[in-house]
TORVOKOL-347531 format. One record per residue (C-alpha): residue number from 1; residue in one letter; x, y, z. Coordinates in Angstrom, 3 decimals. Example, Ala and Ser with C-alpha at 12.3 -4.5 7.8 and 13.67 -1.06 7.14 Angstrom:
% TORVOKOL-347531
<1, "A", <12.300, -4.500, 7.800>>
<2, "S", <13.670, -1.060, 7.140>>
END
This chain:
% TORVOKOL-347531
<1, "X", <169.909, 93.625, 97.693>>
<2, "X", <166.413, 93.292, 96.301>>
<3, "X", <167.930, 93.958, 92.891>>
<4, "X", <166.897, 97.480, 92.296>>
<5, "X", <168.992, 99.486, 89.758>>
<6, "X", <170.536, 102.231, 92.052>>
<7, "X", <173.335, 104.329, 90.299>>
<8, "X", <176.150, 106.068, 92.218>>
<9, "X", <174.029, 109.439, 92.487>>
<10, "X", <170.922, 107.723, 93.480>>
<11, "X", <172.885, 105.863, 96.350>>
<12, "X", <174.415, 109.314, 97.626>>
<13, "X", <170.834, 111.117, 97.434>>
<14, "X", <169.271, 108.077, 99.173>>
<15, "X", <172.034, 108.202, 101.984>>
<16, "X", <172.043, 112.096, 102.352>>
<17, "X", <168.144, 111.911, 102.800>>
<18, "X", <168.280, 109.299, 105.175>>
<19, "X", <170.942, 111.124, 107.377>>
<20, "X", <169.969, 114.660, 107.329>>
<21, "X", <166.200, 113.956, 107.445>>
<22, "X", <166.836, 111.660, 110.327>>
<23, "X", <169.003, 114.056, 112.490>>
<24, "X", <166.450, 116.896, 111.545>>
<25, "X", <163.415, 114.778, 112.746>>
<26, "X", <165.180, 113.641, 115.843>>
<27, "X", <166.252, 117.098, 117.034>>
<28, "X", <162.741, 118.620, 116.292>>
<29, "X", <161.150, 115.894, 118.099>>
<30, "X", <163.282, 116.181, 121.239>>
<31, "X", <162.778, 119.966, 121.267>>
<32, "X", <158.996, 119.425, 120.794>>
<33, "X", <158.672, 117.043, 123.432>>
<34, "X", <161.113, 118.766, 126.225>>
<35, "X", <158.683, 122.462, 125.717>>
<36, "X", <155.625, 120.067, 126.090>>
<37, "X", <156.886, 118.376, 129.218>>
<38, "X", <157.669, 121.731, 130.833>>
<39, "X", <154.576, 123.161, 129.934>>
<40, "X", <152.222, 120.209, 130.984>>
<41, "X", <153.586, 119.628, 134.369>>
<42, "X", <152.226, 116.037, 134.145>>
<43, "X", <151.931, 114.796, 137.622>>
<44, "X", <151.298, 110.942, 136.760>>
<45, "X", <154.471, 109.294, 135.695>>
<46, "X", <153.040, 106.891, 133.334>>
<47, "X", <151.903, 109.632, 131.291>>
<48, "X", <155.111, 110.787, 130.523>>
<49, "X", <156.021, 107.540, 129.976>>
<50, "X", <153.317, 107.211, 127.455>>
<51, "X", <154.122, 110.656, 125.696>>
<52, "X", <157.921, 109.934, 125.244>>
<53, "X", <157.215, 106.309, 124.020>>
<54, "X", <154.642, 107.898, 121.454>>
<55, "X", <157.219, 110.261, 120.511>>
<56, "X", <159.518, 107.521, 119.699>>
<57, "X", <156.917, 105.862, 117.659>>
<58, "X", <156.018, 109.074, 115.734>>
<59, "X", <159.301, 110.282, 115.178>>
<60, "X", <160.216, 106.901, 113.656>>
<61, "X", <157.060, 106.716, 111.324>>
<62, "X", <157.462, 110.429, 110.116>>
<63, "X", <161.082, 110.360, 109.321>>
<64, "X", <160.436, 107.105, 107.489>>
<65, "X", <157.673, 108.747, 105.556>>
<66, "X", <159.807, 111.567, 104.295>>
<67, "X", <162.822, 109.382, 103.234>>
<68, "X", <164.780, 109.644, 106.266>>
<69, "X", <166.375, 106.937, 108.622>>
<70, "X", <163.548, 106.102, 111.404>>
<71, "X", <166.123, 104.531, 113.429>>
<72, "X", <168.621, 107.502, 113.508>>
<73, "X", <165.654, 109.978, 114.283>>
<74, "X", <164.830, 107.995, 117.099>>
<75, "X", <168.171, 107.649, 118.463>>
<76, "X", <169.097, 111.359, 118.173>>
<77, "X", <165.723, 112.191, 120.026>>
<78, "X", <166.585, 109.690, 122.836>>
<79, "X", <170.083, 111.235, 123.334>>
<80, "X", <168.807, 114.658, 123.425>>
<81, "X", <165.877, 114.191, 125.733>>
<82, "X", <167.958, 111.713, 128.061>>
<83, "X", <170.681, 114.247, 128.576>>
<84, "X", <168.044, 116.872, 129.332>>
<85, "X", <166.403, 118.284, 132.743>>
<86, "X", <162.693, 116.883, 132.269>>
<87, "X", <160.033, 116.144, 135.119>>
<88, "X", <159.772, 112.689, 136.317>>
<89, "X", <163.061, 111.639, 134.511>>
<90, "X", <163.980, 109.062, 137.096>>
<91, "X", <161.001, 106.970, 136.636>>
<92, "X", <161.314, 107.476, 132.893>>
<93, "X", <164.591, 105.871, 133.094>>
<94, "X", <163.259, 102.741, 134.953>>
<95, "X", <160.466, 102.620, 132.611>>
<96, "X", <162.602, 102.452, 129.374>>
<97, "X", <165.363, 100.239, 131.101>>
<98, "X", <162.634, 97.466, 131.488>>
<99, "X", <161.007, 98.084, 128.096>>
<100, "X", <164.755, 97.692, 126.537>>
<101, "X", <165.390, 94.616, 128.388>>
<102, "X", <161.907, 93.269, 127.314>>
<103, "X", <162.415, 94.142, 123.756>>
<104, "X", <165.914, 92.553, 123.714>>
<105, "X", <164.723, 89.380, 125.308>>
<106, "X", <161.814, 89.339, 122.600>>
<107, "X", <164.110, 89.542, 119.799>>
<108, "X", <166.514, 86.898, 121.214>>
<109, "X", <163.456, 84.630, 121.648>>
<110, "X", <162.563, 85.263, 117.657>>
<111, "X", <166.008, 84.615, 116.855>>
<112, "X", <165.709, 81.297, 118.689>>
<113, "X", <162.569, 80.381, 117.016>>
<114, "X", <163.936, 81.099, 113.635>>
<115, "X", <167.456, 79.629, 113.918>>
<116, "X", <168.194, 75.911, 113.397>>
<117, "X", <171.536, 74.738, 115.274>>
<118, "X", <172.058, 72.055, 113.091>>
<119, "X", <173.068, 74.578, 110.114>>
<120, "X", <175.602, 76.476, 112.324>>
<121, "X", <178.709, 74.220, 111.452>>
<122, "X", <178.187, 75.152, 107.701>>
<123, "X", <178.333, 78.953, 108.392>>
<124, "X", <180.913, 78.543, 111.332>>
<125, "X", <184.085, 79.537, 109.539>>
<126, "X", <182.836, 82.567, 107.624>>
<127, "X", <180.865, 83.810, 110.704>>
<128, "X", <183.842, 83.527, 112.857>>
<129, "X", <185.909, 85.343, 110.270>>
<130, "X", <183.308, 88.003, 110.177>>
<131, "X", <183.117, 88.353, 114.236>>
<132, "X", <186.924, 88.346, 114.248>>
<133, "X", <186.940, 91.324, 111.689>>
<134, "X", <184.225, 93.348, 113.371>>
<135, "X", <185.782, 92.954, 116.903>>
<136, "X", <189.514, 93.680, 116.049>>
<137, "X", <189.302, 95.579, 112.745>>
<138, "X", <186.153, 97.280, 111.834>>
<139, "X", <184.969, 98.756, 115.177>>
<140, "X", <188.330, 99.730, 116.357>>
<141, "X", <188.858, 101.553, 113.241>>
<142, "X", <185.424, 103.711, 113.324>>
<143, "X", <185.700, 104.310, 117.177>>
<144, "X", <189.237, 105.403, 116.450>>
<145, "X", <187.961, 107.597, 113.645>>
<146, "X", <185.436, 109.452, 116.050>>
<147, "X", <187.536, 109.556, 119.155>>
<148, "X", <190.985, 110.248, 117.920>>
<149, "X", <190.057, 114.018, 116.801>>
<150, "X", <188.543, 114.463, 120.292>>
<151, "X", <191.910, 113.671, 121.837>>
<152, "X", <190.423, 110.656, 123.895>>
<153, "X", <192.992, 108.593, 125.852>>
<154, "X", <194.063, 105.256, 123.956>>
<155, "X", <192.782, 103.248, 126.689>>
<156, "X", <189.228, 104.726, 126.503>>
<157, "X", <189.129, 104.269, 122.617>>
<158, "X", <190.300, 100.624, 123.284>>
<159, "X", <187.634, 99.715, 125.795>>
<160, "X", <184.876, 101.471, 123.708>>
<161, "X", <186.262, 99.647, 120.717>>
<162, "X", <185.921, 96.159, 122.680>>
<163, "X", <182.832, 97.053, 124.217>>
<164, "X", <180.832, 97.042, 120.930>>
<165, "X", <179.040, 93.446, 121.185>>
<166, "X", <176.684, 92.260, 118.495>>
<167, "X", <173.288, 91.452, 119.815>>
<168, "X", <169.533, 92.816, 119.502>>
<169, "X", <170.428, 95.351, 116.918>>
<170, "X", <172.254, 92.755, 114.555>>
<171, "X", <169.104, 90.260, 115.079>>
<172, "X", <166.594, 92.865, 114.207>>
<173, "X", <168.436, 93.864, 111.014>>
<174, "X", <168.827, 90.315, 110.110>>
<175, "X", <164.941, 89.835, 110.322>>
<176, "X", <164.338, 92.809, 108.313>>
<177, "X", <166.740, 91.697, 105.538>>
<178, "X", <165.176, 88.097, 105.466>>
<179, "X", <161.695, 89.335, 105.554>>
<180, "X", <162.031, 91.981, 103.025>>
<181, "X", <162.917, 89.420, 100.330>>
<182, "X", <166.347, 90.117, 99.729>>
<183, "X", <168.256, 87.750, 97.443>>
<184, "X", <171.430, 86.013, 99.157>>
<185, "X", <173.725, 83.553, 98.177>>
<186, "X", <174.554, 82.761, 101.753>>
<187, "X", <172.642, 82.074, 104.890>>
<188, "X", <172.579, 85.435, 106.649>>
<189, "X", <170.559, 84.555, 109.384>>
<190, "X", <172.635, 81.614, 110.743>>
<191, "X", <175.736, 83.782, 110.324>>
<192, "X", <174.365, 86.401, 112.530>>
<193, "X", <173.231, 83.859, 115.140>>
<194, "X", <176.796, 82.564, 115.112>>
<195, "X", <178.259, 86.178, 115.401>>
<196, "X", <175.848, 87.203, 118.359>>
<197, "X", <176.756, 83.841, 120.335>>
<198, "X", <180.549, 84.625, 119.799>>
<199, "X", <180.289, 88.170, 120.900>>
<200, "X", <178.317, 87.755, 123.823>>
<201, "X", <180.359, 84.646, 125.074>>
<202, "X", <183.628, 86.226, 124.245>>
<203, "X", <183.397, 90.024, 124.406>>
<204, "X", <180.664, 89.916, 127.188>>
<205, "X", <182.681, 87.629, 129.550>>
<206, "X", <185.852, 89.511, 128.945>>
<207, "X", <184.381, 93.077, 129.332>>
<208, "X", <185.317, 93.191, 133.242>>
<209, "X", <188.928, 91.937, 132.680>>
<210, "X", <189.363, 94.291, 129.834>>
<211, "X", <188.161, 97.117, 131.971>>
<212, "X", <190.592, 96.520, 134.415>>
<213, "X", <193.613, 95.884, 132.253>>
<214, "X", <192.721, 99.195, 130.448>>
<215, "X", <192.349, 101.123, 133.607>>
<216, "X", <188.845, 102.171, 132.855>>
<217, "X", <187.128, 101.195, 136.329>>
<218, "X", <186.326, 104.071, 138.590>>
<219, "X", <185.600, 103.075, 141.868>>
<220, "X", <184.020, 106.559, 143.023>>
<221, "X", <181.345, 106.750, 140.107>>
<222, "X", <177.911, 105.266, 139.943>>
<223, "X", <177.502, 103.920, 136.376>>
<224, "X", <173.555, 103.671, 136.699>>
<225, "X", <173.328, 107.494, 137.021>>
<226, "X", <173.524, 109.729, 134.300>>
<227, "X", <175.027, 113.214, 135.138>>
<228, "X", <172.060, 115.403, 135.523>>
<229, "X", <169.696, 112.601, 136.979>>
<230, "X", <167.759, 112.674, 140.615>>
<231, "X", <167.371, 108.854, 140.568>>
<232, "X", <168.761, 107.558, 143.752>>
<233, "X", <166.797, 107.214, 147.095>>
<234, "X", <167.744, 110.139, 149.391>>
<235, "X", <166.629, 110.363, 152.835>>
<236, "X", <164.975, 113.366, 152.456>>
<237, "X", <161.135, 114.492, 152.757>>
<238, "X", <159.519, 117.402, 150.885>>
<239, "X", <156.381, 119.240, 152.141>>
<240, "X", <154.200, 121.506, 150.384>>
<241, "X", <152.299, 124.216, 152.516>>
<242, "X", <150.232, 127.184, 151.334>>
<243, "X", <150.874, 130.620, 153.075>>
<244, "X", <147.229, 131.672, 154.340>>
<245, "X", <146.462, 135.442, 155.074>>
<246, "X", <147.730, 136.825, 158.207>>
<247, "X", <150.391, 133.981, 158.613>>
<248, "X", <153.426, 134.879, 160.708>>
<249, "X", <155.613, 134.480, 157.705>>
<250, "X", <153.833, 136.581, 155.180>>
<251, "X", <155.649, 139.879, 154.265>>
<252, "X", <158.793, 138.549, 155.604>>
<253, "X", <161.915, 137.719, 153.594>>
<254, "X", <163.257, 133.988, 154.067>>
<255, "X", <166.247, 135.220, 156.021>>
<256, "X", <164.185, 136.553, 158.795>>
<257, "X", <162.060, 133.252, 159.059>>
<258, "X", <163.334, 130.444, 161.615>>
<259, "X", <162.516, 127.343, 159.658>>
<260, "X", <161.907, 123.798, 161.440>>
<261, "X", <165.409, 122.351, 162.205>>
<262, "X", <167.004, 120.646, 159.512>>
<263, "X", <164.938, 121.844, 156.751>>
<264, "X", <165.133, 124.441, 153.926>>
<265, "X", <162.819, 126.208, 151.587>>
<266, "X", <163.394, 124.560, 148.043>>
<267, "X", <160.904, 126.296, 146.009>>
<268, "X", <158.200, 129.022, 146.254>>
<269, "X", <155.106, 128.567, 143.798>>
<270, "X", <153.530, 132.087, 143.237>>
<271, "X", <150.418, 132.196, 140.946>>
<272, "X", <151.507, 129.290, 139.067>>
<273, "X", <155.169, 130.341, 138.579>>
<274, "X", <158.088, 128.754, 140.493>>
<275, "X", <160.293, 130.925, 142.443>>
<276, "X", <163.926, 129.783, 143.468>>
<277, "X", <164.203, 130.781, 147.047>>
<278, "X", <166.944, 133.278, 148.373>>
<279, "X", <167.616, 134.894, 151.566>>
<280, "X", <165.592, 138.197, 150.227>>
<281, "X", <162.806, 136.565, 149.156>>
<282, "X", <159.467, 137.977, 150.606>>
<283, "X", <156.616, 135.625, 150.954>>
<284, "X", <152.922, 136.430, 150.129>>
<285, "X", <149.661, 135.415, 150.832>>
<286, "X", <148.987, 132.570, 148.708>>
<287, "X", <152.475, 131.268, 148.230>>
<288, "X", <152.950, 127.903, 147.820>>
<289, "X", <156.150, 126.553, 149.793>>
<290, "X", <158.078, 123.589, 149.382>>
<291, "X", <160.073, 122.282, 152.536>>
<292, "X", <162.902, 119.845, 152.233>>
<293, "X", <164.196, 118.110, 155.364>>
<294, "X", <165.394, 114.883, 156.171>>
<295, "X", <164.168, 111.257, 156.689>>
<296, "X", <162.882, 110.249, 153.252>>
<297, "X", <160.028, 111.171, 151.003>>
<298, "X", <159.610, 112.424, 147.320>>
<299, "X", <158.687, 115.527, 145.661>>
<300, "X", <156.243, 116.246, 142.962>>
<301, "X", <157.755, 119.445, 141.875>>
<302, "X", <160.255, 119.422, 138.832>>
<303, "X", <163.407, 121.039, 138.118>>
<304, "X", <165.382, 118.782, 140.456>>
<305, "X", <168.602, 117.371, 139.311>>
<306, "X", <171.793, 115.411, 140.776>>
<307, "X", <175.526, 116.248, 139.903>>
<308, "X", <178.754, 114.925, 141.537>>
<309, "X", <181.759, 117.276, 142.058>>
<310, "X", <185.201, 116.083, 140.929>>
<311, "X", <188.618, 117.219, 142.372>>
<312, "X", <188.715, 119.463, 139.082>>
<313, "X", <185.063, 121.193, 139.539>>
<314, "X", <185.292, 124.899, 139.956>>
<315, "X", <182.887, 124.674, 142.705>>
<316, "X", <185.112, 122.174, 144.712>>
<317, "X", <186.390, 123.767, 147.919>>
<318, "X", <184.217, 126.684, 147.692>>
<319, "X", <181.497, 127.726, 150.069>>
<320, "X", <178.014, 127.774, 149.020>>
<321, "X", <177.845, 131.828, 149.784>>
<322, "X", <180.542, 132.534, 147.293>>
<323, "X", <178.956, 130.603, 144.573>>
<324, "X", <177.533, 132.770, 141.718>>
<325, "X", <174.220, 130.751, 141.781>>
<326, "X", <171.444, 132.774, 139.865>>
<327, "X", <169.013, 130.274, 138.776>>
<328, "X", <169.731, 127.406, 140.740>>
<329, "X", <169.614, 126.421, 144.356>>
<330, "X", <171.421, 123.341, 146.110>>
<331, "X", <169.127, 121.538, 148.193>>
<332, "X", <171.066, 118.840, 149.774>>
<333, "X", <174.542, 117.267, 149.711>>
<334, "X", <175.193, 113.671, 150.080>>
<335, "X", <178.669, 113.033, 151.459>>
<336, "X", <179.570, 109.540, 151.567>>
<337, "X", <176.717, 107.775, 153.843>>
<338, "X", <175.821, 111.496, 155.184>>
<339, "X", <172.975, 113.508, 153.734>>
<340, "X", <173.537, 117.437, 154.544>>
<341, "X", <170.917, 120.240, 154.199>>
<342, "X", <173.566, 123.048, 153.132>>
<343, "X", <173.816, 126.634, 154.519>>
<344, "X", <175.988, 129.442, 153.381>>
<345, "X", <178.968, 128.094, 155.303>>
<346, "X", <178.976, 124.819, 153.706>>
<347, "X", <182.483, 124.049, 151.919>>
<348, "X", <182.041, 121.711, 148.976>>
<349, "X", <184.195, 118.763, 148.796>>
<350, "X", <185.140, 116.533, 145.947>>
<351, "X", <182.982, 113.439, 145.584>>
<352, "X", <179.832, 115.253, 147.078>>
<353, "X", <176.427, 114.500, 145.333>>
<354, "X", <174.448, 117.639, 144.876>>
<355, "X", <170.865, 117.694, 144.558>>
<356, "X", <169.731, 121.072, 143.108>>
<357, "X", <166.682, 122.830, 141.825>>
<358, "X", <166.685, 124.799, 138.683>>
<359, "X", <164.326, 127.604, 137.630>>
<360, "X", <162.151, 126.127, 134.803>>
<361, "X", <161.692, 128.396, 131.721>>
END
């Protein structure tokens, strides 16, 4: 677009470097930051937010500096980190959701400052044709190429295709093209403005009826929660206590200890190492014990995650005592409006939301 003389081989090489380096940098950054978070055990949520934000900026810069695609690197790192169990993840989700909304508003604000509504009629026909092609031809074809080999149902493919709205990304790339000095024979910026408005007004308005028409609404799921987050407010409280010398619990297994009613030992920290407590775990002097009970609160300990059981889940219909849980412990169960502190005889049901602890590496 800037007039550079690039032959076919140069184009292929550039594309290969963009993709391969971008993917490698994203995977490497995700691996490094997950290891770092698990080692540091940051207690301040804002420090985790700052670390992840800095990781995104550094990943983008390094990838671009090595002739890779910085956007792809950050996107890949975000997917991998977002689907990992990291400390303070619930707070990170809220921070980046708010940051995303702020950046999107900023981009739309910039678009409004740089666009002139009086120029829209001149680009209306080509922009409308482009919008219709993107919505009903290009995106459905691209989505089908990805999802058909995965044997996804047609209604899911149709909905994912229709849900691809133009918005902040289109605005950002249009700004880059114009500010980069590209020589264009048409008014790209106002075409993007028209396409974004069309996409938001038409696709955005019709997404709810499209979801109902394609049977893509699940009343039993919470779309705001990912599959391994502990983000929902729970009426439980976590209490940390240190076992002193000559305490009545010292030297006894947990199975022989009478806990306060409605409470459960969620974790035992011994010499800086976290132990998932079992019935045969013998308490020692200096152990830090985290007790879980009802009536609201929060926990500074990491390793907690949330999962909802489906009718096809292998745990559904099983007693907790019959499950082979080696490095995990189920702390509580949310069943409808009730919150249960589980025991070995508790039978799991479809729709149960489990809050569990996993041993950290």
